[in-house]
C-alpha positions as CSV (number, residue, x, y, z in Angstrom):
1,X,4.2,1.0,6.7
2,X,7.9,0.1,7.1
3,X,9.7,3.0,8.6
4,X,13.0,2.1,7.9
5,X,12.5,1.8,4.3
6,X,10.7,5.3,4.4
7,X,13.5,6.7,6.0
8,X,16.1,5.4,3.8
9,X,14.5,6.0,0.6
10,X,12.3,9.2,1.0
11,X,13.8,11.1,4.0
12,X,17.5,10.5,2.8
13,X,17.0,11.5,-0.7
14,X,15.2,15.2,0.4
15,X,16.4,18.0,2.1
16,X,16.1,17.1,6.1
17,X,14.3,19.4,8.4
18,X,16.2,19.0,11.3
19,X,15.6,20.5,14.9
20,X,18.9,21.2,17.3
21,X,18.4,20.7,20.8
22,X,20.2,20.0,23.9
23,X,20.5,16.2,24.1
24,X,18.6,16.4,27.6
25,X,15.5,18.2,26.1
26,X,12.2,16.6,26.7
27,X,10.7,18.4,23.4
28,X,12.9,15.9,21.3
29,X,12.0,13.1,23.7
30,X,8.7,13.7,23.0
31,X,8.6,14.5,19.3
32,X,10.4,11.0,19.2
33,X,8.1,9.1,21.7
34,X,5.0,10.4,19.9
35,X,6.5,9.1,16.1
36,X,6.4,12.9,14.8
37,X,10.6,12.6,14.7
38,X,13.4,10.3,15.1
39,X,16.8,10.6,16.3
40,X,19.4,11.5,13.4
41,X,22.6,12.2,16.1
42,X,22.8,12.5,19.6
43,X,21.3,16.3,19.6
44,X,19.2,16.5,16.0
45,X,15.6,15.0,15.6
46,X,14.6,15.3,12.0
47,X,10.8,16.0,12.1
48,X,10.3,16.0,8.0
49,X,11.9,16.9,4.9
50,X,11.5,18.9,1.9
51,X,10.6,18.0,-1.5
52,X,11.9,20.2,-4.4
53,X,11.4,20.1,-8.0
54,X,13.5,21.7,-10.6
55,X,10.4,22.8,-12.8
56,X,8.6,24.3,-10.1
57,X,10.2,27.2,-8.0
58,X,8.5,26.3,-4.5
59,X,9.1,23.5,-1.9
60,X,6.8,21.2,-0.3
61,X,7.4,20.5,3.4
62,X,5.6,17.0,4.3
63,X,6.3,15.9,8.2
64,X,7.5,12.5,9.3
65,X,4.3,11.4,10.1
66,X,1.0,12.7,9.8
67,X,-1.8,11.1,11.3
68,X,-4.6,12.4,8.8
69,X,-2.6,11.8,5.7
70,X,-2.0,8.3,7.2
71,X,-6.0,7.7,7.6
72,X,-6.5,8.9,4.1
73,X,-3.9,6.5,2.6
74,X,-5.3,3.3,4.7
75,X,-8.9,4.2,3.2
76,X,-7.4,4.5,-0.1
77,X,-5.7,1.3,0.1
78,X,-8.8,-0.7,1.3
79,X,-10.7,0.8,-1.5
80,X,-8.0,-0.6,-4.0
81,X,-7.7,-3.9,-2.5
82,X,-11.7,-4.4,-2.4
83,X,-11.7,-3.3,-6.0
84,X,-9.0,-5.6,-6.8
85,X,-10.8,-8.5,-5.3
86,X,-13.7,-8.5,-7.5
87,X,-11.3,-8.7,-10.8
88,X,-9.2,-11.5,-9.2
89,X,-12.5,-13.6,-8.3
90,X,-13.8,-12.6,-12.2
91,X,-10.3,-14.2,-13.5
92,X,-10.5,-16.8,-11.2
93,X,-14.0,-18.1,-12.5
94,X,-13.2,-17.7,-16.1
95,X,-10.2,-19.9,-15.1
96,X,-12.0,-22.5,-13.9
97,X,-14.7,-22.3,-16.7
98,X,-11.8,-22.7,-19.1
99,X,-10.2,-25.7,-16.7
100,X,-14.0,-27.7,-16.7
101,X,-14.2,-27.2,-20.2
102,X,-10.7,-28.8,-21.0
103,X,-11.6,-31.7,-18.5
104,X,-14.9,-32.5,-20.1
105,X,-13.7,-32.4,-23.5
106,X,-10.9,-35.1,-22.4
107,X,-13.4,-37.3,-20.4
108,X,-16.5,-36.9,-22.4
109,X,-15.3,-36.2,-25.7
110,X,-17.6,-33.0,-26.0
111,X,-17.7,-29.8,-24.5
112,X,-20.5,-29.0,-21.9
113,X,-22.9,-26.4,-22.7
114,X,-22.1,-22.7,-22.0
115,X,-25.1,-22.3,-19.5
116,X,-23.6,-25.6,-17.3
117,X,-20.0,-24.0,-17.4
118,X,-21.1,-20.7,-16.4
119,X,-23.1,-22.3,-13.3
120,X,-20.0,-24.0,-12.5
121,X,-17.7,-21.2,-12.8
122,X,-20.4,-18.5,-10.6
123,X,-19.4,-21.5,-7.7
124,X,-16.2,-20.6,-7.9
125,X,-16.7,-16.8,-7.8
126,X,-16.0,-15.4,-4.6
127,X,-14.3,-12.1,-4.3
128,X,-13.7,-12.2,-0.6
129,X,-12.1,-15.9,-0.8
130,X,-8.1,-14.2,-0.2
């Protein structure tokens, strides 16, 4: 997660939830050190933000960092990547079959049988190649 983009686009666009404490407070330093907040100024630490919507009457508080949310999002991203790799591999296989067919038409002057093309394409099918 790019924290700078996160702060610029998400936190700055919402109402910040700020904790005001004296500068030497160990509580503030502990929040920043653990990643649960960041310094907005010398005596202000942002620990979350409120998201509001004009169509609903309630506000939602989201913390700056939630380990549970990050775990869930990383699992979802892994599943999306795994799912997408199979589609990419299938597309790549069909592309190779098409190119081999074009080459066979130029060199042999006839198209190879579909069974042979599919066997060549299956050698190219590897979802975990990239």
